[in-house]
N, C-alpha and C positions, 0 to 999 in steps of 0.2 A: 586668379583662375577664377572663372566667373562662378557664382552661387544661384546658378538660376537652376529650375526643377522645371524639367517636359516629360507632362501629362497628357496620357493617350487615350481617349475612350474610342475604343474599336466596337463599334455599334451595327447593328442588322444594318442600318440604311446610310448613318452617316460615319466618319473618322472625324472626332472632335478632336484639336491638339491646342493645347494651352503651356503655355512658358511663362512662368513667374518664380516669385522670391518670396520670403516671411521674414519681416521686419523683428526687430526687438521689441516692437509691441503686439506682435502677433496679429500685424495686419498682414494680409496677401496682397503681393502687387503682381497684377496679369500686365505683362509687358509685349505680349502678343498671342493674337486667337484667330484660330481659322479653323471653318467647317468643310467637308467635302464628303458630295454623298458620292457612293460606290458606283462605279459605271455599270455595272451588271449585278442582279441578285448573286453576290460571290459569298454574301452567310445568309444565312437563314437561322431563325430563332437563336439569336445569340451564338451560333457556332460557324467557324469558319470553314466552308466548302471547297473554295477556291483560294488555296494559299496563295498562288501568284500572283492573282487580283487584287487580292486584299493588301499584298505587298507595295503593288503598283500605289495603289490608293493612300498607303501610309508614305510611301515615298515621297506623293505629292505634297503630302501637307506638311513631311519634315522640310520639303526643299522652302516650301513658302513663309515657314516661320522662320530660317537660319536668314532667308532674305528680309524679313521683317527686323530682326534682335542682330542681324549682320555679324554672326558667329555661327561656328557647325554646332551642330546637335549630335552628341555620340551615344548618349545613354537615355533613358526611358525609363517611364513608369507607365503601368498598364493594369488592367482591372479584366478580371473572369466574368463572364455573364451569369446571372442567377438561375438560367435555364439549366445548366448543368452541376448546380450547387447541390449538395444534398447535406441536410444537417439533421442530428440525431439530439432530443434531448431525453436526458435518462437522470436518475438517480444513483448514487454510489454512498456507500458507508464503508467505516476502516475502524476496526475496532480494536482498541489495546489488549495485551496481554491484563495488565493491570492499569489502576488510573495512572495517567502519565499529562506532562507538560505540554502542550501542540505547540510543534517545532517549524519551522521553513520546511524542512527534509520532511515532515510527513502530511503537510498540504501538498506539497509536490508529489510525493507517494499518491496521494488520495485524486490530482489532478489526473494521476498517468492510469490510476485503476479504472476512472470514468471514461478516459481516453477508449480506453480496453475495450471495457464494457460496449460504449457505442460503436466501434469498428466491427465487434461480434453481432451486434443488433442490424447494422447496415448488412453486414454479410447475408445475415438472414432471409432480409429483406429485399435484396438486390438482385433484379430481375432483368439485368441487362448483361452486356458484356464487356463494360466497364471493370477499370480496375481501380478502384477510390483509392485515395491518398487521405491523410490528414493535414488540413493546412490552417488550420486554427481551434482554437477553443475559448470559450469563456464561460464561469462562473455565474449563475443566475442567483443562488441561495445559497450560504452555507448553515450547516446544524450542528450544534454540540450537544451530546448526549440527548438528541433528538428534538431541542429546541433551537429556534429560530437564533441565528446571530449574524454580525455582519463582519466581525473578523474571528479568526479561530486563534492566530499564534497566540502563544504566551498561556491561553488558558489552562487548567487542568478539565482532563475529559476522559471516559471511560470508551467514548465512543465519538467519532467525527463524521461527517455526512454532507455530500451538497447535490444540488442541483445543477448539471453542468451540460450546455449545448455546444457540440463537436461538429465542426464544419468539414466535409471532404470536396474532392476536386478529381474526375477521372484524367489520368494522363496524358492520353490521346488529346485533349481542349487544351490543355495546357501546353505539350508540344506543338500543336497547331500554331498558338498565339507565339511563342517562342520561335519558331520557323518564320512566319509572315514579319515579325518586328525584325529577325536576323536578315531576311533579304533586302530590306529597306535599307540595312547598313547601321540599325539600330542593335544596342546591347539592353536587355532588362536589366534596369538598375532596382527596381523593387514592382511588387505585385500585390494587390489586393483583390477585394472581391467588390464587385460592383453596388452590390447592396448596403456593403459597408463605407464605400468611398461616399454614397448618395445620403446615408442616415448621418455622416461624420460633420454634413455641411447644412443637411435639412434640421434637423434634430440635435440643437444642443445637450450637453451634458445635464445642463439643469432643468430642461424640459421633463427629461428621461423618468423622474419621478411620476410621471403622470402614465397611463396606459395610451399611447400613440400607436396608430401606425402609419408607415410611411410606405407610399405606393411610386414607384421608378416605372412610367408605363413608356416604353421603348418602341422599339418598329418591331420587334419580334416576340417581345416576352416583358410581362408585368412582374418586375420585383417587388417582393413586400417584405418590412423589416416592421417586428413589434416592439416596444418600449414599456418598461415597467419597473416600480420603485426601483430606478437608476440605472437598470440594465437592460441589455438589448437580448430579450428573452426568445426571441424566433427570428427564422427566415424561411422566406416560402416564397413559391414563384407558379404561375400559369403560364402556360403558351399561347396566350392573347395579346395583341395591344395592336400599335399603331398601322400595322401591314393590313390586319383584317381589315381595317377601314377603307385602307388605299385598295386592295383587290375589290370591294365593291363598287367603287367610283371608277377603277378601270373597266368591268365589265358593263359597266351602266352607260358611260360617256364615251366608250368605245376609245380610249386614249393609252399612252405606254404608261409603265408605272413612275416616270418622273414625271410626267406631267399629271399624273392622279395625287402624287403627293404636294405639287402645287396648287392643286383644284382644293386637296383637304386645308393646307396650311392657308391659303387665300380665304377661306369661307370663314374662319376665325378671325379675318383683319379686316375685309371688306363686307358691303350689304351686297354687291354682285361681284360674279366670278367671269373671266373671260379667259379661255382655251380653244384651241385647235385639237381636233381628233386625227385619227391616223388617214383620214382622208385628204386632210389639210383644210378641212372645212372650220371656222371660225366660229363659235356659240359665244353667247352672254345669257348666264343664267344666275337667278337671283342663290343668294348664300343660305337662305331658308330651305331651297330645295335639295342642297348637299346636307344639310342637317335632318330632314326628314329620309333620305336615303341611308344615310348612315346611324339613325337612331335605333333599327333593331339591332346591329353589332354591340352598338352602344351600349343598349340594357345587355346584351350577351355577357360582354366585358365585365362590366360593371359586378353582374351577379356573379360572376366567377370569382371574380377579385373580393367580394362582398365575402362571400362563403369561404375563402381562403383565410381571410383575417380572423374570420369568427373562428374556424378550427384551430389556426395557429394561438388565439386567444384563449384557449380552453373554452369553446364552444361558446361564446359570447361578444358581444361586439364591445369597440372601444369606445374610448371619451372623444376621441378626435381624430382624424387623418389628412395627412398631408400628401398631394400629389407632384411627384417631379417628371421630368422628361417631356418629351415633344407630344407624344401621345395622347398625355392628360388633356392638350389643351383646347382637344376636338370640346366644340359647342356640345352642351347638356351634360358633358362627361361627370363632373363634381355632382351635380345636382342628381344624376341617378345612382351614385354611388351613396349620394347621402342618404337616400331614401331605401336602399338596399340593405343598409348599415342601422338604418333605423335610429339616427341621429339627426338632428338638425343642419339644414343646409350651411350653416354661416360655419359649423364645426367640420366640414371638409373642404378645404381650399388649395388652391395651387401655390407653390412655393416658387417662387423665383428671387426677385428685385432685395425684397426683404430678408432674406434668409444669407443674402451676400453682402451683409451692410458691413463686414469688415475685410470686404475684398475689394480693391481699388483697380478699376480699367485706363490704362494710360491711353489704348485708342479710343478716340471720341465717338468712335460709329458703333461701338460695343452695343448692346442692349441686354441688360441683364435678363435673363427668364428663365422656364425650371432646365432648357436644355444644357444651361451649363452648369448647374449642379453636381453633375458626375464625375465631368471631367476636373473641377477645381477641388472635387474632394479627392480624387486619386492623386493630384497633386501635394495637398494637405497630408495625406495618409503617409506620405515621404516621410515627415516632418514628426507622426507621431509613433510610427516603429516603420524601418525597414524592411521588407519581407521580398524575398525573391528564390528561386530555387538553388539549392548547394547539390552536388555530388561528392558521395564519400562511397567508402568502400568497407562492408560491414562483413568482417570474417569472411572473407573472398567474394561477398555479393556486391556489385554495385548498385546503390540506391541514390534516387531522386528524393528531396526533401524541402517542403515549402518553410522557408528561413523565415520565421518572425522575430528573429533576431533574440531568441532565445533558445536556441535549440541546444541540446547536450547529449551527449554519447546515450543516454536512456532512451531519448526520443528517437534516435537510429534503430535501438534494439527494439523497441515496438514496433515501427515500421517496419523492419524485416522477420516479423513474426517472432523474435526470441522470448519464451515465454518469460513473463516477469516475475516468477516463484524461482527462476534460475538465475536472479540477479542479485535476491536477497540471501543470507544468510537463513539456513531452516534450522530450527530445533528439532531436535530428537521428539520420540513421542512422548506427554506427560503422564505422571500417573495422578490419576483423582482416586480419594481414599476417604475412611472416615476414624475419625479417633475418638472415643467416647460422645458419640454423636455430633461431633464435628467436623465439618468439610476441611481437608488439606489437598494440598497439590504439590506435587513434587514437579518441577520443569525438566524438559531434558537438556542435555548439552547443545551449546550454540554451536553449528555449522562456521565454516569459512565462509567469507564473502567473497562473488565472483571474483577472479581477476580480469583486469581489465586494462588494455595499454592503445595507446592512439600514438600511429608515427613509431611503434617500437618503444616509446617511453609510458612507464608509469601512470596511471589515470585513474578517475572513479568516473560514475555514470552520472554525476552533475558536472563532468567537464564539459566546456563549450567546445561545440564543432566548430572544426576549421575546414573551408574547403577542399576536397580532394583527400579529405585525411583516411589513413590505412587505420581501421578500427578493430579489435581483435577481442573476446569475450570467452572466457573459460569460467562453464557453470559453477554458481556455488554449489558446497556440499551440505548432505544436513549431518545434523550433529547424533551423539550417540541417544539412544534412549535413556529416560531416566531409570536410576536403581538407587533405590533406598530399600534397607532391613531395618527387622523388628528395632536391632540395638542400637540403629542411629535414632532412634525418636526421644525426644526429651523426655518423656513420659516412662520411658524404659530404664534410663538412666539416673533421672533424679527422684523416681518413685521408690520408697520403698514402704515394707513395714514389720513392724516387729511384734515377736513373741517372747515370753518368758518360759523357757526348756530346762526344769528340773530347778529351777531357782536363779539362774541364767538367761540374762537378755540376748535374742539372737536377732541378726535384723537381716534380712532378705530381701531380693529386688521382688518389687510386683510382677505377676506371673502374666504375660500377654497372651489372650484371644485373637485368634484371626478366625473370622467365619465360624465362629463358635468353637474352634481347633486352639489345644494351645501348641503356640510353636516358639522355637529358639530364637536366641540373638542373631541367629545368619539366616533368618527368614527373609525372602526379597517380597516386599510389598507388590502385590498386582493391583491393575487396574479394578475398583471397584469396593476394595477387601473391605470390610467393616471390622476395625478392630477395636478392642476394648481391653483395659487394664484392669486385671481383679485384685482386690483389695483382700484376698482369703488366701490360703493353703489347706490343703486335706494333713492330717497329722502324717501322713505316710509320705507327702512331698517335702514336710519340713524335713524328717529322718532322711530322705533322699539329699537334701540340700546339706545336710549337716555331716551326709555320708557316714552313717551309723546304722545298725541294726535292732529293731525292737523285739523284746521278746514278747509274743504276743499271748506267751499262756500267765504273762503277768498283769497287771492292772493297767489299763491306761486311761489317763483324767484329763479332763480339757475343762477349766476353770471348775476342777474340782467334782466334777462328774463323770460317770464312765464314759467313754468312747472307744472308737475305733478306729483302724488306718485311714478310713474316708472319712472320718468327722470333719468339719471345717473348724477352722481356727482364723480369728479376726485380729486386727490391732489389738496389742497390749493384752489378749489371751493367754491364759498360763497351760503349760502343758507337763505332765509329768508320766514318765514311762522308767521301763525298766532295758538298759541295753543287754542284748544277750549276747553278742557278738562286736566287736570293737575291728573292723576288718586290717584298719592298721596294726594294731598289736599283734592279731592271727597273721599277717603278713609278714613281722618282725621274727614270729618263732619259728616261721619255715625257715627264713634266712637263716636264722643262728644257727638250727638244725643242720641246713645245706652245709654249713661249715663246718659240720663236726668240731667245732671249738670249744662248745659247753654242752654240759647234759640240761635235760629239763629242771635239776634242781639247780642247777646255775640260772636258769633264766628266770625262775620265781625268785631267786636271791638278788637277782640284780634289777628285780620290780619292773620286769615285762609286763607282767599281768597287772600291777599296779596301774601302769600306763592305759589302759583299758577301762579300769576301775572308777581312778582317781581322777578330779579336775585338771588338767594341764594349768600352767602358768598363763598361757595366753593360748588361745586357739584359735586358728582362722579357717574359715569355711567360704569357699566364694566370694576372699576378698573382702570378708567382714569379721571381725573381730569381737571375741565375748570379751564379758567383764573379767576384767584382773582377778586372781584370787589374793588372799587376803597375804600379809606378810607371813603369817604362823603358817598358811598351807604350803609355801613356798620353801621356807625353811625344813617341813616335815618330806619334803619330796627331795629337796636336797641331799638330804640326810639316809633315805630309802635308794638314791639311785646315785651311783658313783659314774657310770660310764651309761649314757642315754641313747635311745634309740628313735627314729624318726621316720613318718612316713609322707613321701611326698609324690606328685602326680606330676610324670616326664611324658610329654607329647602323649598324654591321655591313660599312660599305663602309671599304675601302684610301683614305687621306689621307695623300698627301706635301706636307711641309713645307721649304720648302729659302731661301734668301740668306741666313740669319741664323746665327750662331755657337750660338743655344740659343732657344728658342719657350717659349712661354707660353699658357695655355688658350683667350686671348680669339684667340689668331694662328689658330685653324683659322676663325674666321669670312671669313678671306682666300681659303680654299680651298674652299667649302662654299658652295651656296644656302640660306640659312635666311633667312626675311621676319622681321626684327626687331620688324615694326609690325603682324604679323598676331595678338597676343596677343589682343586684345579686355579688354583686364583681366585676362588671366590672364599667371601667372606664367612664367618661364622654369625649366625643371629643367636643372641640368647636374650630369652624373656624370662621374666617372671612375675608372676602374678597380672600379667598384660602390660607390663613396661620392660622398657630394655634394663639388662641386668650386668651389674659388674662380677666378675671371675671370684674378688675376694667377700662378697656381700653374704653374710648370714641368711642360713634357711631355718626355716620352722616348720612346725608339723601341718599337712596340709599343704603347703607351698603348691601352686602350678606353674611349671617350667616348660619351656617350650625351644627345641632345639631344632636348628634346619641349616642350611644353607642356603645363601643369598643367591637369588636368581640373577643372572646378569642382564 
């Protein structure tokens, strides 16, 4: 099978066909070359107007080349003219939620954001009826945390960014090229853009560190490319070129367009030019006369080209300029352009034979000149990246995509207008707040990513596209908003404050104030809340925490100074008070009276009042334990009490257990109403002081118990 590449430059005036192949040494060998002019003006300014006539010219070029190489040609590489090319250069940034290592996926996401932004810019500026498609993009500069970087991958960053140039083509222009080529019996194997094809030959990569302009002066358009710091930074076009010169000659010398083209060309090669006008009269004129005639048009074109170059280059001139294409060969063109660019004449030059140094022509009669740069660049582009249009179906919609050999499902999604935020999982709303002056953030839950399939099989957004594939994407979902309570704060669970109450050490959790108000552990933190932990209690709050009632008729002392219930107590402060009512003991008396099993005297003898007056062996309040009594105190207590009562908190209510020396968890069911047969298959949840309890676990004074049915 032949490894030849067929490149076709479908220009406004000519169709240039090139057939060749690339060697292992990167030399391109041209084995066949043919140029044919259009019979009529079937193309204007680089755009096909008469598809049938252009197809016939293409067919004639194809047939000639097949005769030269003695084999049929089926596939062809083509290029779209710069006239219909739209470029948008923009800056895009992506900020990470927190410092992260930049991955290839992050860079790809950055590109997609840049393309989407460029599409939005183009939509705002588009004043035509064209429907534009992105046909490629290239990065001009990368930024890491706002600093210029050559490469981003692998670096840690809070923010990445890039300057990106995005190119677009209108759909009907591409369709016209495809139709003309198809009618000539050819299949498009690769498609590029004429400015890209020209620059790939005329300005090698090692030159692109310099700020250079390339001008491809064709028949209908002058295409412009700018390089700087190793990249192509801009593309542009002006709708003036060689045909402007030819039309002046047509009017002046009364000749048809084809004859005028010959006069223009011969004036650059000979001192005198001979031609016949439409009356059949032969004339011979000096070439200088033609130069003088076209000089005003050359002035106009070079003025426009220079202005566009400066515009694309940030309103300043370039270091040098290369000119390719047949229109640039007219006398005085490079000199006039140098003047308009304000650079030395030797820095504006035609590029022809010297840029084709690695191109070998097997045909002896071929002359290397600027006209051949673009068609050879079209062939060489085939090796750099195979580009073509492919058809896919996205969520039921048929799409035409420019295939740069790197297309993935996400490219189809963006082309179809699928919102980028629907591709990636979305987190719920975070909560931002402060704790003791330090900023905190609790992130929302992550959502589910988009569900992607290709041809019915699971895929992801980076799956390469296949021609005529069927793609479906179900939008990603958002996760739940962040929920965080005061009780989840480390400061709440780990920070405590201790006081000495009537000679015993009491350890309490630090209070939490939210926006100046005390809030419980169950309080759900809200956006912007200001949270402070307080290292003090009031005397009344300490009493409430210990679940005792203070006799306010008696003296209250804080650090041996008289105080009241509103007095503040800090770490290691001492409190001395008199307990007027011990609620747990009082509740015990009521319970005993209700049973009618003991008299008031019996209650006194059993030591119930002593429970209220004397220190218990180990008293638990709020899951904190006081210091143990001495062994002597415990002995005295055992002698006074034969059977002991204790009060516990069950589901927020005080329940008194009595009649036994000690109690276990299951004993509470004798004192509460809880239907154990009402579970309907559900398990019963038993919690003791915030943890799961066993039925045989011993209970103590002040224990907090929770009982409830587990939800299915």
